[in-house]
N, C-alpha and C positions, 0 to 999 in steps of 0.2 A: 546394602540393598541397592539394586539397580531397577530401572524400568525398561521393559521391552514392549514397544508398540509394534503392532503388525497390521497389515491390510492385504487382502487378496482380491485379485481381479480374475474373472473367468472370461475366456475368449468367446464363448457361446453361452448366452444367458439361459438357453433351454437345457444346458448340461452343466450342473453344478461342479462336476468333476473336471471340467475343461479349464483348469487353472493355468493361466498364462504368466502370471507374475505374483510374487509375494514380496511385499515391502517390509523391511525390518529396520527399526531404529532403536538403538540401545542408548540409554542415558544414565548418568549417575544419580545419586539421591537429590542433587540440586538441579536436575533436569539439564545438565550439560551433556550434549550429544557426544558420545565416544565412539559410536559406530553406526553407520547406516549403509544399506545396500538394497538393490532391487534384484531379486533372484528371478531371472527370466526362465520360463519353462515352455517347452514345446507341448501344446495341448493335445496333440495327436488326434485332432478332429477338425472338421470344417469350421471356419469362423469368418466373421465379417469385420474387416478393418475399420468400417465406419461406425461400429457400435456393437453392443452385446446382443441386440435383438434386431429383427427386421425393422427398418425405418426409424430406429432410435439412434440419433446422432450423438452418442457419447464418445468422446475422444479418449480412448484408453492408452494413447501414446504407444500404440503397437507398431512394431516394425516386422513385417513378415519374414524378411531374410534373417533377422536376428532370432525370431522365435523358432523358425524351422531349423536353425543351427544350434538351438539350445537343448540341454538335456531334458528328458521327460520327468514326470513327477517322481517316479520310482528312484531315479538317480539322485535327486536332491532330498529325498525323504529323510535320510539319516541326519543331514544337516539341519533341516527344519525341526525335526523331532528334538534334537539336542538343544536347540535354541529355546523352544517353547516349554520344555520340561526342566529348564535350569531353575533349581529351587531358590537361587539368589535373586531372581528377577520377578517383579510384579508384571504380569502380562496384561496389556490393555489393548482395546480395539474400539472402533466406533460402529455401533450396530453390529457388535462382534458375533452375535449368534449366526448371522449369515456366513461369516468367514469360517466359523467352526464347521458349519454344515458342508461347506465346500471342501474343507480338509477331509472330513469323514467320507464324502463321496469319492474323492480322489484315492484315498486309502483303500476303500472298498473296491474300486475299479482295478487297482493294481494288486489286490489281495495282500495288503500290508496291514500290520497291527494298528490298532487305534492309537492316536497320539493323545495321551491322557494328561491334562493340565488344567489349572485354574485360570480364570480371566476376569477382568473388570471392564465394564462398558463405559466409555467416556461420554457417550450420547445420553445414557441414563443419568449420570452424575450431573451433566450440564442442565438437563431438564429439571431435575430436583432443585439444583441451586437457583435456577431462575423462577421456580415456582410455577412452571407452565405445564399444561396438560399434553401438548403436542411435542414430539421429539423434533430435533433439528438436524439436518444434514450438515456435513462438515463445511460445505461452502457457505452455508448460512451463518454458521458460527464464526468462520473466518471473516466474513463481512462485518459481523458485529464487533470483532476484536481488531479489525483493521489490518488483517494479515493476508498477504498474497501468496498463493502457492498453485502448483499444477494439479488441479482437481482430476481424480481418477488415475493419477500416476501412483502406483502402490506405495512407493517409497515416500512420496510427498504426503499422501493420505495418512500413512502411519505417523509421519512427523507432525502433521496437524492434530492427530489424536493426542499425541504427547503434549503439544502446545495447549490443547484444551485442558488437559489435566493440570499442567503447570499454572495456567490462568486461575483455575479453581482454587489451588492451594495458596496462590499469592493473594487472591481477593478475600479469602476466608481466614487466612493465617493458620489453617489446619493442615495436618499431614494427610496423606491418602487414607491411612488407616482411620484417622479421626473423621474424615469425610464419610467413610463407609459406615462408621458407627453412628454419626449424626443422622444420616438418612436411612438407617437400619437396612442396609443393602446386603443381600445374600450374594456372595461371590459366585460367579458362574463356574461350571465344571464340565469337562468332557471326559467320560469314563466308559471305555469299551463301546464307543459309538453312541452312548446315551448322553444327551446334552441337558444339563441343568442350567436354566437361564439365569442371568444376572438380573435380579429384580429387587425392588424395595418391599419390605415386609409390611409397610404401612399402606400399600395399595396406591391407587390413583391420588395425586396431589391436587387439592383445590387451589387454583391460582388466586382466587378471591380471598380465600381463608388465609393463605400465606401473606398476601399483601396487607390484609387487615391486621394480622399479628405483628408484622414488621413495623407498621406505622404506630401501633399501640406501644411497641417496645421503644421506639424513638421518642415518642411523646413523654413516656415515663422517664427516659434518660434525660431529656431536655429539662424536665421539671425539677430535676435535682441539681442543676448547674447553678452555681452562685454567680451573680452579676458583679463584676469588678470595675466596670467603667460604663459610660453612657454614650460612647461614640456612635453606636448604631441604634439609638433609642427608638427612633421612628421607622426602623427598617424591619420588614417582615419577609423572611426568607423561605422560599420553596426550593427544594433540591431535586435533582434528576431522580426519576423513579428507580433507575438501576442502582444509584447510590443508597436510596432508602432500603431497597431489598437486600443489598449486600450485608447490612448490619456489621460492617467491617470496622476496624480501628480508624481507618481514614474517615468514614462517615461520622463516627463518634467525635473525632477530632474537629471536624467541620462544625458540628453542633456545639461543641465546647467553645470554639472560637466565636461563633455567632452569639450565643446566649450570654457568655461572659462579658461581651462588649455592649450589652443592652439590647441586642436584636431579638426577634422572636422567630420561632420556627412554626411553619404551617405546612400541612401536606396538601392543602387546597390551593390550586393555582390562582383562583380568582381573588384570594385574600392577600396575595403577596405583592410586594413592590420590588423584590430582588429575587434573582433566580441563579442557582448554581448549576452550571453545565456539567455533563458527564464527559469523561475523557474518551470513553468508547461507548457511544450512545446505542441503546437497544431500540427495537421498533417502538416500544412505549415512549422512550425518550424523544424519538424523532417526531411522533405525533404531538407530544406536549410542546416541543420546541416550535412547532408551527404557530401555535397560539402565543407562545412567549414572544416570538418575533413580531406578531401583530401588536401585542401590548407594548413592546419596546418602541415600535414605530409611533405609538400614541404617546410615548414619553412617560409611561407609568411603571416600567420595569427596568432595572439595572441588571446587567449580566456580570457574573463572576465565574471564575474557574475555581476548582478546589485549591489550587496553588495560591490564587489571589486571597482566599479566605485564610489559609494557613500561614501565609507570610505577611499578612497585613501589618503595616507599621504606622498607620495613621498618615499624617502629612509629612512624616520624616522618612528620608531615604535610608535604607540599610547601608551598612558598611560596604557591602558588595556593590550595591547600586551606585554609591558614591565613587567607588573605584572604577567601575565600568563607565560611568558618566564622564569622569575625568578623561577617559581615553576615547570618548565618543562611541562607545560600544554597547551602551545600555538600551533596552527597549524604550526607556524614558526619553532617549535622545531623538526618537523618530517623531517628526512633526508630520502627522498624517495628511493634513490639508496641503502643506507645502509639497510633500512628496507626490500627492495626487495630481496637483496642478502641473508639476514638472513632467510627470509621466504622460499626462494628456497632451501637453505641448509637444513632447518628443514624438508621440504617436502622429499628431497632425503634421509635424515637419516631415516625418518619414513618408507619409502618404503623398505629400506634395512635392517630394524630391528635394526638399531643403535639407541643410546640414542637420543630422540627427544621430544620436548614439544608437538608435534602433532603426534597422534598415526597413522594417515594415514590408516584408517581401510578399508580393502578390503570388498566389499559388496557381492562378489560372484555373482553379477548380470553382466554377461558377454555377449558381442555382442548383446546388446538389439536391437530387430528388431520389429517394430510395426506391420509388416505384419504377425507375428506369434502369433496373438491373438487367444484366445480360448473361446468357448461358456460358458455360465453358470453365475449365479449371485454370486457375491463375497460380503463378509462382510468386510467393510472398516472402519479402525479406524485411527484417527489423534489425537495423544496425544501431545499437545503443551505445552508452558510454562504456559499458563493461562487456555486455553480451552481444553475440550475433546470432539471431534466430532466423530460421527459415521454415516454410510450411507450404502445403498445397491447399488452396481454398476455392470454394465455389458456392453459389446460392442454389438450394434445392428447389423442388417444385412448389413448395409452400413459401418460398422467399426467405427461408432461414439459412444462416451461414453455416457451412460445414468446413471445418479445418481438419487437415490430416497431415501425417508425417512431420510433426513439429520436431525440429532439432535445435539444440543450443550449443554454440561453441564460443570461444573468446573473440571479442572484437579485434580484427586485424590491427596491428601496430599500437595496441593499447597496453602491452605488457612491459613497456620501457624500452623496447628495441625500436629502431628506425627502419622503415621500409621504403623502397623506391616506388615510383608510380606503378611500374609493371608488377612488382611483388604484391603491392596492395590490391590491385584489381584481380590478379591471378588468384590470390587467396580467397577473395569474395567468390570468384567463379568456382573454385574447388569446393567451397562450402555448399554451393547450391546445385552442383552438377547432378546430384542424385535425383533431382526433380525435373531436369531439363527436358527429357524425352516426353514425359507424361503431361507437362503443363504448357500453356500458351503464353499469353502476355504476362508481364512482370509488374508487380507493385513493389516499390523499394522505399521503405520508411527509413530515412537517413537522418540521424539526429545531429546534424551539423549544418552550419550556415551555408546555404546555397542560393545563388542568384537564379531564380526560375525564369524559364522562357515559355512562350505560348504553346510549345509542343510538350509541356509538362516534363521536360528534362531541365537540368540546371547545372550551373558552373559552381564548383566548390570554391568558396571564399576563404574559409578558415576552419581549422579543427579546434575543438575545445576538449576538455576533460583529459588533457595530456596525451592525445593520440598523435603519434609521430609518423607522418608520411608526407613530408613537405612537398615532394615532387607532384603529388596528386592535386595540390592546390592550383586552381586555374583550369582544371580539366572538367569536361562534362561527365557527370557521374553516370548517367544512364547510358550514354554512348560507350564509354569505356567498359562498363559492366557487360554490355551486350557483346562487345568485341572480345573480351576475355572469355565469356561463356561460349562463344562460337568455336573455341578450340575443343570444347567437349561435345557440343551439339550445335549444328548450324541451322537449326529450325528457325524460320523467320518469325519475329515477334516484336512487339512494341513494349515500351517501359514507361511507367509513371513514377516520378520522384516526388516524394513528399516528406515533410518533417514529422518527427514523432508526435509533436504537439498537434499537428493537423490530423494525423492518424487517430489520435486520442479523441479529438472532437468528433470526427466522422464515426468512430466506433461507438461513442456515446449516443450519437444521433440515431444510429442504426439499431441500438439495443433497447430503446425505450419508446413506448407509445404515448407517454405523458406530454402534455402541451407546455412549451416554454416560450418565453418572450425572446430569448437569445441563448446562444451556446458559447461557452468558452472551453478551450482545451488547455489544461494546466498540467505541466510536468514539474514534479519536484522530486528528483532522485539524485543521481550523480550530478546532473546539471539542473537548470531550471529554464522554463520558457512558457510562453503564452501564445495561443491562437484564438482568433475570434472571427466573426462574420461582419464584413463591412460593405456598405453601399458603394457600388462602383463609381458613382458620381463624385465621391470623396477621394478616389484614388487618382488624383490629377496628374501624377508623374507618368502614368501610362496612357497613351493616346488610343482612341478607337475601341475602348471596352464596351461590350454590350451592356445595356441597362440591366440592373439586377444586383445580386449580391455575390461577393467573392470571399473565400477564406483567406485570411491574412496571417502569415507566420511572422510574428512580431520580433523574434529573436531578442527578447527582453533581457536575456543574460548580458547583453551588451550595454544596457542602460547605465549611464554614469552620472546622472544629475541627482545624486544623493551625497550626503556627507559621509565620506569614508572614515571609519574608525582607525585608530593606530594599529590594531591587530589585522584589520582588513588590508592595510597597506603592506604590512610585513609579509602576509601570505601571498598577496598579488605579486610582490617584488621577487618572490622565490619561484615564480612560474616562468615558463618559456616566453610568454607574452604579457609582461607586467601591466600594460595599459589597456588590455582587451578583456572583455567578459567580466567587468568589475562587479556588476550586480550579482552575477552567478558566483563569483569568488567571495562575495560577502555573505551569501545566504545558503548556497546549495550543499548537498550532502558530500560532494567531493572535497570541499574545503572547510566545512564547519568544524571538523575535529582539529584541523590545524589552527583555526582561530581560537578554539578553546585551549589548545596547548599553549599558544602565545599568551593567553590570559592567565593561565596557571603560572607560567614563567614570570610574568610581570607581578602577579600577586605575591609570589614567593620573594621576589626582589624587593617589593614594597612592604613586606612584613605582615601580610594578611593571614598567613598560616602560623600557627602556634608551635606545632611539633616538627618532627623530622619529615621531610618531603623528598621523595625520590622519583623525579619525573622520568617517565619512559615513553616509548612509542605506544600509541593506541589508535584505534579507528573509531568511526562514529557509532558503530554498533556497540562498542565497549561503553561509550558514554550513555547510550540508550539503556543498556542493561544495568549500568551503575545507577541511573535514575529510577529504574524499576525495582531496585533493591538488591541486585546481585553483589556479592562481595568478590568482585573480579579484579582485573589488572588495574583499573582506575581506582577502585576502593583501596587496594593495597599500596598505592603510592603515598597514602597519608596514614599516619599512625595514631591519630586521635580523633575522637568523635566531633569536636568542634571544627576540625579541618575537613572532615567528611561533609559537614553541613555547609561550610564555606564553598567547597568545591561544587556541591550540588547547586547552590544559589548562583554561582558563576555560570554553570552549564544551563540552568533553567532560564536565566535572563538572556543569555546569548541565543538560545533556541526561541525564546519569546520574541526577541528582536527579529530573527529571521522570519518567524511566522507573521509578525506585524507588517514587515515589508512585503512579504508575499501576499498577504490579505489586501494590502493597500493597492498594489498594482492590479490584482484581480478585480477589486471594486471599481477602479478607474475604467477598466475595459468593460465591465458589466454596465456601468452607467452610460458609457459611450455607445453601446450596442443595444440596450434595452428598448424595445419598441412598444411594450405594453406593460405597464406597472401592475396590472391586475394578475399577471402571470409571473412566476419566478424565472430567474435566470438559471440555466443549467451550467454548473461548473463541473466539467468532466475531468476528474483529477486522477492522475496516475503517478506512479513512482514509488519505489520501495521506501524511500525516506519519508514521503508523505504518510504512508500507511503504517510504518513501523517505528519511526523516531519518537520516543517517549515525550509527550507534551506538545509536539508540533501541531498535530491535527486539532487538538482541543483549542490551543491558542489561536490558530488560524481561523477557526469557526467563530470564536469569540470576537476577534477584531473585525472579521468580515461582517458579522451581525451589527456591530456598533457603527461601522462606516456606512453600510448600505441602508440600514434602517433610517439614518438621517436623511437619505435621499428618497425614501419611500419605495425602495427596491427590495424584493425578497429573493432568496436563492435556494437552490438545492444542490448538494454534492451528489453527482451521479458517478457510479462505478460499475464495472462489469468484468467479465472474463475475456481475456485476450483482446482488449480493445484496440491495441495497436495493429494487430493482424486483421481484425475485422474492418477497421478504418482503412487499412492499406488495400484490402479487397474492394472496398467501396470506391477508392480512388481510381482503380483500374476501369471502372465503368465509364470514365471519361475518355478512354482511349478509342 
């Protein structure tokens, strides 16, 4: 059996037949993707590149030249029909009735036979699983699951539908067929243009009733657990609502661990003195956690993660913790207070121009005010660790951001080859030439260390993330980019250079109306970095600054006042600059898999594994999938269950360590910039690793809660769509 997820976009919302793209993603029975594509279609009608309807700014990722050159629906009909009617596939979609209606409209327009097939709706399944009355769009579900994707791109929407179904099977332990049976779902059908909707035969679900039943089930389960020790005799545990509603094996294992050690379970927050956080918090969880944070600040609630509960060993370290501690690689080796003080001192030194591992780079973006937006289309660039993206952006009449023509290619010189200065900047110019005539000034989000100047251009200091273009070091990034672009279009324009962390902060600031005491921009992906807002009176290394506040790019990946572990050192020594970017090399997504592999190798040599072990190459996604339960390449390196558990504990503690270090530096920057403790600090967090690495986000939030609550500071993690590009557009307002 295979799964086929599909999604359809219409170029003109008033014409259901105006199909412009059909996204197809095929996966095996374990949800491993084996094929994905976006079938582009010429809609043969007038359409608006800004959105499906007049004045609706939905980015459909349309490219007019591409669509005009694509076949019409009649020419791809046979292929689509063959895919959707394949009896070996379970066809799924999100709010799929609308997609089927568009198919029928297009078939009718071209006088083609109906495409008759059965389908399942991931939106309906997710609503029933959550016990909610209202359905949720894919972007809302992605936010709850911590997944980033390109919304309204048909292929990515189809993939997100598939990931929703995968999540439901993983959380419930049920197959898709069992899920359909559990919720009494009638499978949808399209037959000769007649649509039978995918619905539940039980009708509308009462959220309150589902919650009450779930809590009653857990109380009954807890009452049957035998007490085997009294370690938690005076502890009363409340667990995240999403865990309670899941009724999963994980939830039951948590209750088993709590009650068997003498603890008590209560569903009422006001009765507890311990709280178990959710890995992927829902809206209900977020609301409860606000109160939890208040209680923790009063010293009446302790925070735990599910992993804390399930791996609790009392005051004794596990074998894995002892092994990692011996190599200075355990989360237990991190002294939060010492690390915080060292980080704050390096911040201060960097602002004053004293020797510091962190350059604390002034951005010269001062007193940023969203009300001071300017008209005109800007050319936007986002050069990251792996991807190079470009787009056209502007603010509409209502002050809302409009992004168009987004393209993604590989970051120049990131594929292992070495480029000269000329090759590097020419490649950048080639990537953005398609926007040169239509756009004016440029915003360039450049994710590498740059010494900024007051003209908002800057000199490249060094590359990280193994980008190889050594001749470009020492050049002014903005000037060289304009020079190279001039060979394609000599239109006069200015350019603003900013770091991705700065763009993230500005993007978060532009995307929320909520009041915060301070903003941090936090990148945790291929690399890691922080940005915050500093009072200019403290930036004493720069003379003549106007009074006010300025965004500071900390380049905290350079921070080196922490104790390197043995595996940190091995990984750093295998890079092109062994003494640079040490914090990044000890914690970030680009290097964490290498650290884990070093740990596996040492554990093998020191006899921690019992069976046959065949270490091979893997990436961090493989580790994440392994921890999520996949029997993948990492799982297959070990041939017995005990070794699987040992490997998991090694991965979990090393991820916990990275999260603890990341939380500590965020907390230090939050305390340094918080001006009003009655308001939370906004931590605008971006990065694939932050959102997708199993266990990281949960551990990060737990440690951040513990550190900041001791200082009387609260926080909120802020995320949004295309924050880097939105923030880059904001930066061009300073030109």
